[in-house]
PDB file of the backbone (N, CA, C, O) and the ligand in Angstrom, with CONECT records:
HET     ZN  A 101       1
ATOM      1  N   UNK A   1     106.373 109.763  94.246  1.00  0.00           N
ATOM      2  CA  UNK A   1     107.312 110.304  95.254  1.00  0.00           C
ATOM      3  C   UNK A   1     108.717 109.758  95.003  1.00  0.00           C
ATOM      4  O   UNK A   1     108.884 108.601  94.616  1.00  0.00           O
ATOM      5  N   UNK A   2     109.711 110.591  95.226  1.00  0.00           N
ATOM      6  CA  UNK A   2     111.102 110.196  94.981  1.00  0.00           C
ATOM      7  C   UNK A   2     111.607 109.235  96.060  1.00  0.00           C
ATOM      8  O   UNK A   2     111.163 109.253  97.208  1.00  0.00           O
ATOM      9  N   UNK A   3     112.530 108.417  95.646  1.00  0.00           N
ATOM     10  CA  UNK A   3     113.136 107.451  96.565  1.00  0.00           C
ATOM     11  C   UNK A   3     114.286 108.119  97.323  1.00  0.00           C
ATOM     12  O   UNK A   3     114.979 108.981  96.781  1.00  0.00           O
ATOM     13  N   UNK A   4     114.479 107.715  98.573  1.00  0.00           N
ATOM     14  CA  UNK A   4     115.563 108.244  99.400  1.00  0.00           C
ATOM     15  C   UNK A   4     116.915 107.874  98.793  1.00  0.00           C
ATOM     16  O   UNK A   4     117.110 106.752  98.326  1.00  0.00           O
ATOM     17  N   UNK A   5     117.847 108.831  98.806  1.00  0.00           N
ATOM     18  CA  UNK A   5     119.174 108.595  98.234  1.00  0.00           C
ATOM     19  C   UNK A   5     120.176 108.135  99.289  1.00  0.00           C
ATOM     20  O   UNK A   5     121.357 107.944  98.997  1.00  0.00           O
ATOM     21  N   UNK A   6     119.704 107.963 100.489  1.00  0.00           N
ATOM     22  CA  UNK A   6     120.579 107.552 101.574  1.00  0.00           C
ATOM     23  C   UNK A   6     120.944 106.078 101.489  1.00  0.00           C
ATOM     24  O   UNK A   6     120.351 105.314 100.727  1.00  0.00           O
ATOM     25  N   UNK A   7     121.925 105.704 102.282  1.00  0.00           N
ATOM     26  CA  UNK A   7     122.321 104.306 102.361  1.00  0.00           C
ATOM     27  C   UNK A   7     122.109 103.804 103.787  1.00  0.00           C
ATOM     28  O   UNK A   7     122.305 104.539 104.755  1.00  0.00           O
ATOM     29  N   UNK A   8     121.716 102.571 103.895  1.00  0.00           N
ATOM     30  CA  UNK A   8     121.476 101.985 105.206  1.00  0.00           C
ATOM     31  C   UNK A   8     122.806 101.642 105.875  1.00  0.00           C
ATOM     32  O   UNK A   8     123.870 101.773 105.271  1.00  0.00           O
ATOM     33  N   UNK A   9     122.728 101.198 107.138  1.00  0.00           N
ATOM     34  CA  UNK A   9     123.949 100.843 107.850  1.00  0.00           C
ATOM     35  C   UNK A   9     124.628  99.628 107.209  1.00  0.00           C
ATOM     36  O   UNK A   9     125.828  99.412 107.381  1.00  0.00           O
ATOM     37  N   UNK A  10     123.847  98.844 106.474  1.00  0.00           N
ATOM     38  CA  UNK A  10     124.409  97.684 105.772  1.00  0.00           C
ATOM     39  C   UNK A  10     125.097  98.106 104.474  1.00  0.00           C
ATOM     40  O   UNK A  10     125.786  97.305 103.842  1.00  0.00           O
ATOM     41  N   UNK A  11     124.910  99.365 104.080  1.00  0.00           N
ATOM     42  CA  UNK A  11     125.533  99.855 102.856  1.00  0.00           C
ATOM     43  C   UNK A  11     124.663  99.688 101.625  1.00  0.00           C
ATOM     44  O   UNK A  11     125.105  99.944 100.505  1.00  0.00           O
ATOM     45  N   UNK A  12     123.416  99.254 101.834  1.00  0.00           N
ATOM     46  CA  UNK A  12     122.508  99.085 100.707  1.00  0.00           C
ATOM     47  C   UNK A  12     121.669 100.342 100.520  1.00  0.00           C
ATOM     48  O   UNK A  12     121.607 101.194 101.406  1.00  0.00           O
ATOM     49  N   UNK A  13     121.029 100.451  99.368  1.00  0.00           N
ATOM     50  CA  UNK A  13     120.193 101.611  99.077  1.00  0.00           C
ATOM     51  C   UNK A  13     118.963 101.618  99.968  1.00  0.00           C
ATOM     52  O   UNK A  13     118.345 100.581 100.208  1.00  0.00           O
ATOM     53  N   UNK A  14     118.618 102.802 100.453  1.00  0.00           N
ATOM     54  CA  UNK A  14     117.420 102.950 101.271  1.00  0.00           C
ATOM     55  C   UNK A  14     116.190 102.804 100.379  1.00  0.00           C
ATOM     56  O   UNK A  14     116.157 103.327  99.265  1.00  0.00           O
ATOM     57  N   UNK A  15     115.188 102.098 100.872  1.00  0.00           N
ATOM     58  CA  UNK A  15     113.985 101.866 100.059  1.00  0.00           C
ATOM     59  C   UNK A  15     112.825 102.775 100.461  1.00  0.00           C
ATOM     60  O   UNK A  15     111.729 102.678  99.908  1.00  0.00           O
ATOM     61  N   UNK A  16     113.072 103.640 101.410  1.00  0.00           N
ATOM     62  CA  UNK A  16     112.001 104.530 101.862  1.00  0.00           C
ATOM     63  C   UNK A  16     111.817 105.685 100.886  1.00  0.00           C
ATOM     64  O   UNK A  16     112.713 106.002 100.104  1.00  0.00           O
ATOM     65  N   UNK A  17     110.655 106.302 100.942  1.00  0.00           N
ATOM     66  CA  UNK A  17     110.397 107.471 100.122  1.00  0.00           C
ATOM     67  C   UNK A  17     111.051 108.696 100.742  1.00  0.00           C
ATOM     68  O   UNK A  17     111.081 108.843 101.963  1.00  0.00           O
ATOM     69  N   UNK A  18     111.572 109.570  99.894  1.00  0.00           N
ATOM     70  CA  UNK A  18     112.201 110.786 100.382  1.00  0.00           C
ATOM     71  C   UNK A  18     111.146 111.724 100.949  1.00  0.00           C
ATOM     72  O   UNK A  18     109.985 111.705 100.540  1.00  0.00           O
ATOM     73  N   UNK A  19     111.577 112.542 101.898  1.00  0.00           N
ATOM     74  CA  UNK A  19     110.650 113.494 102.488  1.00  0.00           C
ATOM     75  C   UNK A  19     110.431 114.655 101.526  1.00  0.00           C
ATOM     76  O   UNK A  19     111.240 114.898 100.630  1.00  0.00           O
ATOM     77  N   UNK A  20     109.326 115.365 101.723  1.00  0.00           N
ATOM     78  CA  UNK A  20     108.998 116.509 100.879  1.00  0.00           C
ATOM     79  C   UNK A  20     110.127 117.531 100.915  1.00  0.00           C
ATOM     80  O   UNK A  20     110.565 117.938 101.991  1.00  0.00           O
ATOM     81  N   UNK A  21     110.594 117.943  99.754  1.00  0.00           N
ATOM     82  CA  UNK A  21     111.640 118.956  99.681  1.00  0.00           C
ATOM     83  C   UNK A  21     113.026 118.427  99.964  1.00  0.00           C
ATOM     84  O   UNK A  21     113.962 119.207 100.140  1.00  0.00           O
ATOM     85  N   UNK A  22     113.173 117.114 100.012  1.00  0.00           N
ATOM     86  CA  UNK A  22     114.487 116.525 100.277  1.00  0.00           C
ATOM     87  C   UNK A  22     114.677 115.296  99.404  1.00  0.00           C
ATOM     88  O   UNK A  22     113.714 114.715  98.905  1.00  0.00           O
ATOM     89  N   UNK A  23     115.941 114.907  99.227  1.00  0.00           N
ATOM     90  CA  UNK A  23     116.240 113.682  98.490  1.00  0.00           C
ATOM     91  C   UNK A  23     116.387 112.503  99.436  1.00  0.00           C
ATOM     92  O   UNK A  23     116.731 111.395  99.024  1.00  0.00           O
ATOM     93  N   UNK A  24     116.115 112.763 100.734  1.00  0.00           N
ATOM     94  CA  UNK A  24     116.336 111.718 101.731  1.00  0.00           C
ATOM     95  C   UNK A  24     115.108 111.533 102.617  1.00  0.00           C
ATOM     96  O   UNK A  24     114.297 112.445 102.773  1.00  0.00           O
ATOM     97  N   UNK A  25     114.984 110.342 103.192  1.00  0.00           N
ATOM     98  CA  UNK A  25     113.891 110.080 104.124  1.00  0.00           C
ATOM     99  C   UNK A  25     114.266 110.633 105.504  1.00  0.00           C
ATOM    100  O   UNK A  25     115.363 111.159 105.689  1.00  0.00           O
ATOM    101  N   UNK A  26     113.360 110.512 106.456  1.00  0.00           N
ATOM    102  CA  UNK A  26     113.603 111.049 107.803  1.00  0.00           C
ATOM    103  C   UNK A  26     114.800 110.377 108.461  1.00  0.00           C
ATOM    104  O   UNK A  26     115.519 111.002 109.241  1.00  0.00           O
ATOM    105  N   UNK A  27     115.013 109.105 108.146  1.00  0.00           N
ATOM    106  CA  UNK A  27     116.116 108.360 108.755  1.00  0.00           C
ATOM    107  C   UNK A  27     117.465 108.848 108.237  1.00  0.00           C
ATOM    108  O   UNK A  27     118.432 108.946 108.992  1.00  0.00           O
ATOM    109  N   UNK A  28     117.520 109.151 106.947  1.00  0.00           N
ATOM    110  CA  UNK A  28     118.799 109.493 106.322  1.00  0.00           C
ATOM    111  C   UNK A  28     118.940 110.976 106.011  1.00  0.00           C
ATOM    112  O   UNK A  28     119.807 111.374 105.234  1.00  0.00           O
ATOM    113  N   UNK A  29     118.101 111.776 106.609  1.00  0.00           N
ATOM    114  CA  UNK A  29     118.146 113.221 106.367  1.00  0.00           C
ATOM    115  C   UNK A  29     119.520 113.787 106.712  1.00  0.00           C
ATOM    116  O   UNK A  29     119.961 114.763 106.104  1.00  0.00           O
ATOM    117  N   UNK A  30     120.192 113.184 107.677  1.00  0.00           N
ATOM    118  CA  UNK A  30     121.517 113.661 108.093  1.00  0.00           C
ATOM    119  C   UNK A  30     122.566 113.389 107.020  1.00  0.00           C
ATOM    120  O   UNK A  30     123.651 113.970 107.061  1.00  0.00           O
ATOM    121  N   UNK A  31     122.260 112.511 106.055  1.00  0.00           N
ATOM    122  CA  UNK A  31     123.201 112.211 104.971  1.00  0.00           C
ATOM    123  C   UNK A  31     123.076 113.208 103.833  1.00  0.00           C
ATOM    124  O   UNK A  31     123.890 113.207 102.909  1.00  0.00           O
ATOM    125  N   UNK A  32     122.060 114.059 103.895  1.00  0.00           N
ATOM    126  CA  UNK A  32     121.826 115.020 102.828  1.00  0.00           C
ATOM    127  C   UNK A  32     122.810 116.179 102.938  1.00  0.00           C
ATOM    128  O   UNK A  32     122.768 116.927 103.915  1.00  0.00           O
ATOM    129  N   UNK A  33     123.702 116.343 101.948  1.00  0.00           N
ATOM    130  CA  UNK A  33     124.669 117.435 102.007  1.00  0.00           C
ATOM    131  C   UNK A  33     124.020 118.802 101.847  1.00  0.00           C
ATOM    132  O   UNK A  33     124.597 119.821 102.224  1.00  0.00           O
ATOM    133  N   UNK A  34     122.807 118.814 101.280  1.00  0.00           N
ATOM    134  CA  UNK A  34     122.117 120.086 101.061  1.00  0.00           C
ATOM    135  C   UNK A  34     121.212 120.452 102.228  1.00  0.00           C
ATOM    136  O   UNK A  34     120.618 121.530 102.244  1.00  0.00           O
ATOM    137  N   UNK A  35     121.108 119.558 103.200  1.00  0.00           N
ATOM    138  CA  UNK A  35     120.221 119.807 104.334  1.00  0.00           C
ATOM    139  C   UNK A  35     120.756 120.957 105.179  1.00  0.00           C
ATOM    140  O   UNK A  35     121.966 121.090 105.363  1.00  0.00           O
ATOM    141  N   UNK A  36     119.851 121.785 105.691  1.00  0.00           N
ATOM    142  CA  UNK A  36     120.303 122.877 106.555  1.00  0.00           C
ATOM    143  C   UNK A  36     120.952 122.315 107.817  1.00  0.00           C
ATOM    144  O   UNK A  36     120.376 121.472 108.505  1.00  0.00           O
ATOM    145  N   UNK A  37     122.138 122.789 108.102  1.00  0.00           N
ATOM    146  CA  UNK A  37     122.847 122.250 109.264  1.00  0.00           C
ATOM    147  C   UNK A  37     122.374 122.921 110.540  1.00  0.00           C
ATOM    148  O   UNK A  37     121.702 123.951 110.497  1.00  0.00           O
ATOM    149  N   UNK A  38     122.721 122.346 111.652  1.00  0.00           N
ATOM    150  CA  UNK A  38     122.380 122.943 112.937  1.00  0.00           C
ATOM    151  C   UNK A  38     121.173 122.342 113.590  1.00  0.00           C
ATOM    152  O   UNK A  38     120.538 121.439 113.045  1.00  0.00           O
ATOM    153  N   UNK A  39     120.854 122.846 114.768  1.00  0.00           N
ATOM    154  CA  UNK A  39     119.788 122.300 115.593  1.00  0.00           C
ATOM    155  C   UNK A  39     118.409 122.494 114.977  1.00  0.00           C
ATOM    156  O   UNK A  39     117.533 121.644 115.138  1.00  0.00           O
ATOM    157  N   UNK A  40     118.213 123.590 114.281  1.00  0.00           N
ATOM    158  CA  UNK A  40     116.874 123.916 113.790  1.00  0.00           C
ATOM    159  C   UNK A  40     116.246 122.784 112.988  1.00  0.00           C
ATOM    160  O   UNK A  40     115.100 122.401 113.226  1.00  0.00           O
ATOM    161  N   UNK A  41     117.005 122.255 112.039  1.00  0.00           N
ATOM    162  CA  UNK A  41     116.480 121.193 111.184  1.00  0.00           C
ATOM    163  C   UNK A  41     116.184 119.953 112.005  1.00  0.00           C
ATOM    164  O   UNK A  41     115.168 119.292 111.789  1.00  0.00           O
ATOM    165  N   UNK A  42     117.053 119.633 112.935  1.00  0.00           N
ATOM    166  CA  UNK A  42     116.882 118.448 113.764  1.00  0.00           C
ATOM    167  C   UNK A  42     115.668 118.616 114.671  1.00  0.00           C
ATOM    168  O   UNK A  42     114.871 117.693 114.834  1.00  0.00           O
ATOM    169  N   UNK A  43     115.537 119.801 115.258  1.00  0.00           N
ATOM    170  CA  UNK A  43     114.403 120.057 116.144  1.00  0.00           C
ATOM    171  C   UNK A  43     113.094 119.994 115.388  1.00  0.00           C
ATOM    172  O   UNK A  43     112.098 119.486 115.904  1.00  0.00           O
ATOM    173  N   UNK A  44     113.088 120.509 114.166  1.00  0.00           N
ATOM    174  CA  UNK A  44     111.897 120.470 113.334  1.00  0.00           C
ATOM    175  C   UNK A  44     111.515 119.025 113.052  1.00  0.00           C
ATOM    176  O   UNK A  44     110.343 118.654 113.104  1.00  0.00           O
ATOM    177  N   UNK A  45     112.512 118.226 112.756  1.00  0.00           N
ATOM    178  CA  UNK A  45     112.286 116.811 112.457  1.00  0.00           C
ATOM    179  C   UNK A  45     111.792 116.069 113.690  1.00  0.00           C
ATOM    180  O   UNK A  45     110.859 115.270 113.613  1.00  0.00           O
ATOM    181  N   UNK A  46     112.419 116.337 114.818  1.00  0.00           N
ATOM    182  CA  UNK A  46     112.028 115.697 116.074  1.00  0.00           C
ATOM    183  C   UNK A  46     110.587 116.052 116.422  1.00  0.00           C
ATOM    184  O   UNK A  46     109.823 115.215 116.901  1.00  0.00           O
ATOM    185  N   UNK A  47     110.234 117.308 116.172  1.00  0.00           N
ATOM    186  CA  UNK A  47     108.873 117.748 116.450  1.00  0.00           C
ATOM    187  C   UNK A  47     107.866 116.971 115.631  1.00  0.00           C
ATOM    188  O   UNK A  47     106.822 116.562 116.138  1.00  0.00           O
ATOM    189  N   UNK A  48     108.183 116.767 114.360  1.00  0.00           N
ATOM    190  CA  UNK A  48     107.280 116.040 113.475  1.00  0.00           C
ATOM    191  C   UNK A  48     107.184 114.579 113.889  1.00  0.00           C
ATOM    192  O   UNK A  48     106.102 113.992 113.881  1.00  0.00           O
ATOM    193  N   UNK A  49     108.327 113.993 114.252  1.00  0.00           N
ATOM    194  CA  UNK A  49     108.351 112.582 114.632  1.00  0.00           C
ATOM    195  C   UNK A  49     107.581 112.365 115.927  1.00  0.00           C
ATOM    196  O   UNK A  49     106.832 111.396 116.050  1.00  0.00           O
ATOM    197  N   UNK A  50     107.763 113.263 116.895  1.00  0.00           N
ATOM    198  CA  UNK A  50     107.090 113.088 118.177  1.00  0.00           C
ATOM    199  C   UNK A  50     105.582 113.239 118.001  1.00  0.00           C
ATOM    200  O   UNK A  50     104.806 112.577 118.690  1.00  0.00           O
ATOM    201  N   UNK A  51     105.171 114.101 117.089  1.00  0.00           N
ATOM    202  CA  UNK A  51     103.742 114.259 116.820  1.00  0.00           C
ATOM    203  C   UNK A  51     103.169 112.960 116.284  1.00  0.00           C
ATOM    204  O   UNK A  51     102.080 112.544 116.678  1.00  0.00           O
ATOM    205  N   UNK A  52     103.905 112.319 115.383  1.00  0.00           N
ATOM    206  CA  UNK A  52     103.476 111.035 114.838  1.00  0.00           C
ATOM    207  C   UNK A  52     103.447 109.990 115.934  1.00  0.00           C
ATOM    208  O   UNK A  52     102.527 109.174 115.992  1.00  0.00           O
ATOM    209  N   UNK A  53     104.451 110.007 116.808  1.00  0.00           N
ATOM    210  CA  UNK A  53     104.530 109.040 117.899  1.00  0.00           C
ATOM    211  C   UNK A  53     103.348 109.210 118.842  1.00  0.00           C
ATOM    212  O   UNK A  53     102.766 108.226 119.301  1.00  0.00           O
ATOM    213  N   UNK A  54     102.993 110.460 119.130  1.00  0.00           N
ATOM    214  CA  UNK A  54     101.866 110.730 120.021  1.00  0.00           C
ATOM    215  C   UNK A  54     100.578 110.184 119.437  1.00  0.00           C
ATOM    216  O   UNK A  54      99.767 109.595 120.151  1.00  0.00           O
ATOM    217  N   UNK A  55     100.389 110.379 118.140  1.00  0.00           N
ATOM    218  CA  UNK A  55      99.186 109.884 117.473  1.00  0.00           C
ATOM    219  C   UNK A  55      99.144 108.368 117.535  1.00  0.00           C
ATOM    220  O   UNK A  55      98.096 107.785 117.811  1.00  0.00           O
ATOM    221  N   UNK A  56     100.284 107.721 117.277  1.00  0.00           N
ATOM    222  CA  UNK A  56     100.368 106.261 117.303  1.00  0.00           C
ATOM    223  C   UNK A  56     100.083 105.748 118.711  1.00  0.00           C
ATOM    224  O   UNK A  56      99.390 104.746 118.889  1.00  0.00           O
ATOM    225  N   UNK A  57     100.621 106.439 119.699  1.00  0.00           N
ATOM    226  CA  UNK A  57     100.420 106.052 121.097  1.00  0.00           C
ATOM    227  C   UNK A  57      98.947 106.173 121.467  1.00  0.00           C
ATOM    228  O   UNK A  57      98.402 105.318 122.166  1.00  0.00           O
ATOM    229  N   UNK A  58      98.318 107.222 121.003  1.00  0.00           N
ATOM    230  CA  UNK A  58      96.900 107.428 121.270  1.00  0.00           C
ATOM    231  C   UNK A  58      96.064 106.281 120.733  1.00  0.00           C
ATOM    232  O   UNK A  58      95.153 105.801 121.407  1.00  0.00           O
ATOM    233  N   UNK A  59      96.373 105.846 119.528  1.00  0.00           N
ATOM    234  CA  UNK A  59      95.648 104.726 118.923  1.00  0.00           C
ATOM    235  C   UNK A  59      95.902 103.442 119.703  1.00  0.00           C
ATOM    236  O   UNK A  59      94.993 102.636 119.899  1.00  0.00           O
ATOM    237  N   UNK A  60      97.144 103.257 120.145  1.00  0.00           N
ATOM    238  CA  UNK A  60      97.512 102.045 120.883  1.00  0.00           C
ATOM    239  C   UNK A  60      96.745 101.971 122.202  1.00  0.00           C
ATOM    240  O   UNK A  60      96.256 100.909 122.585  1.00  0.00           O
ATOM    241  N   UNK A  61      96.645 103.101 122.889  1.00  0.00           N
ATOM    242  CA  UNK A  61      95.921 103.158 124.164  1.00  0.00           C
ATOM    243  C   UNK A  61      94.440 102.884 123.939  1.00  0.00           C
ATOM    244  O   UNK A  61      93.815 102.130 124.685  1.00  0.00           O
ATOM    245  N   UNK A  62      93.895 103.497 122.916  1.00  0.00           N
ATOM    246  CA  UNK A  62      92.481 103.313 122.575  1.00  0.00           C
ATOM    247  C   UNK A  62      92.201 101.851 122.258  1.00  0.00           C
ATOM    248  O   UNK A  62      91.205 101.289 122.715  1.00  0.00           O
ATOM    249  N   UNK A  63      93.089 101.234 121.471  1.00  0.00           N
ATOM    250  CA  UNK A  63      92.933  99.826 121.100  1.00  0.00           C
ATOM    251  C   UNK A  63      92.994  98.950 122.352  1.00  0.00           C
ATOM    252  O   UNK A  63      92.260  97.969 122.471  1.00  0.00           O
ATOM    253  N   UNK A  64      93.875  99.315 123.282  1.00  0.00           N
ATOM    254  CA  UNK A  64      94.009  98.563 124.526  1.00  0.00           C
ATOM    255  C   UNK A  64      92.737  98.619 125.345  1.00  0.00           C
ATOM    256  O   UNK A  64      92.323  97.610 125.916  1.00  0.00           O
ATOM    257  N   UNK A  65      92.109  99.789 125.412  1.00  0.00           N
ATOM    258  CA  UNK A  65      90.868  99.966 126.172  1.00  0.00           C
ATOM    259  C   UNK A  65      89.752  99.131 125.543  1.00  0.00           C
ATOM    260  O   UNK A  65      88.999  98.454 126.243  1.00  0.00           O
ATOM    261  N   UNK A  66      89.659  99.187 124.230  1.00  0.00           N
ATOM    262  CA  UNK A  66      88.617  98.436 123.514  1.00  0.00           C
ATOM    263  C   UNK A  66      88.810  96.938 123.726  1.00  0.00           C
ATOM    264  O   UNK A  66      87.850  96.212 123.988  1.00  0.00           O
ATOM    265  N   UNK A  67      90.063  96.477 123.612  1.00  0.00           N
ATOM    266  CA  UNK A  67      90.370  95.054 123.783  1.00  0.00           C
ATOM    267  C   UNK A  67      89.997  94.591 125.191  1.00  0.00           C
ATOM    268  O   UNK A  67      89.401  93.528 125.370  1.00  0.00           O
ATOM    269  N   UNK A  68      90.359  95.408 126.189  1.00  0.00           N
ATOM    270  CA  UNK A  68      90.080  95.052 127.581  1.00  0.00           C
ATOM    271  C   UNK A  68      88.567  94.943 127.806  1.00  0.00           C
ATOM    272  O   UNK A  68      88.095  94.038 128.496  1.00  0.00           O
ATOM    273  N   UNK A  69      87.821  95.870 127.217  1.00  0.00           N
ATOM    274  CA  UNK A  69      86.371  95.854 127.352  1.00  0.00           C
ATOM    275  C   UNK A  69      85.780  94.608 126.700  1.00  0.00           C
ATOM    276  O   UNK A  69      84.815  94.038 127.209  1.00  0.00           O
ATOM    277  N   UNK A  70      86.354  94.186 125.580  1.00  0.00           N
ATOM    278  CA  UNK A  70      85.852  93.008 124.873  1.00  0.00           C
ATOM    279  C   UNK A  70      86.167  91.727 125.664  1.00  0.00           C
ATOM    280  O   UNK A  70      85.343  90.816 125.740  1.00  0.00           O
ATOM    281  N   UNK A  71      87.366  91.674 126.246  1.00  0.00           N
ATOM    282  CA  UNK A  71      87.789  90.489 126.995  1.00  0.00           C
ATOM    283  C   UNK A  71      86.938  90.310 128.248  1.00  0.00           C
ATOM    284  O   UNK A  71      86.627  89.179 128.621  1.00  0.00           O
ATOM    285  N   UNK A  72      86.560  91.400 128.899  1.00  0.00           N
ATOM    286  CA  UNK A  72      85.791  91.338 130.141  1.00  0.00           C
ATOM    287  C   UNK A  72      84.388  90.765 129.931  1.00  0.00           C
ATOM    288  O   UNK A  72      83.793  90.221 130.861  1.00  0.00           O
ATOM    289  N   UNK A  73      83.864  90.885 128.720  1.00  0.00           N
ATOM    290  CA  UNK A  73      82.491  90.447 128.463  1.00  0.00           C
ATOM    291  C   UNK A  73      82.335  88.927 128.498  1.00  0.00           C
ATOM    292  O   UNK A  73      81.233  88.415 128.299  1.00  0.00           O
TER     293      UNK A  73
HETATM  294 ZN    ZN A 101     116.486 106.684 103.698  1.00  0.00          ZN2+
END
């Protein structure tokens, strides 16, 4: 997988992998001059990120339930 061509806020090279079809990662997608401008691209990205967040949250809740059950024993 290609490396992101974006730069961090510190001015150093980004070490994340670029997203599919882009030279930039999700964080630096806005630095891509070839990226489609406008809300559509941002909304698409937000949709993907929120889906990942929901999955992560689901695992966190599940882990919390399991931990609580173990502690009660
Ligand atoms: Zn990046």
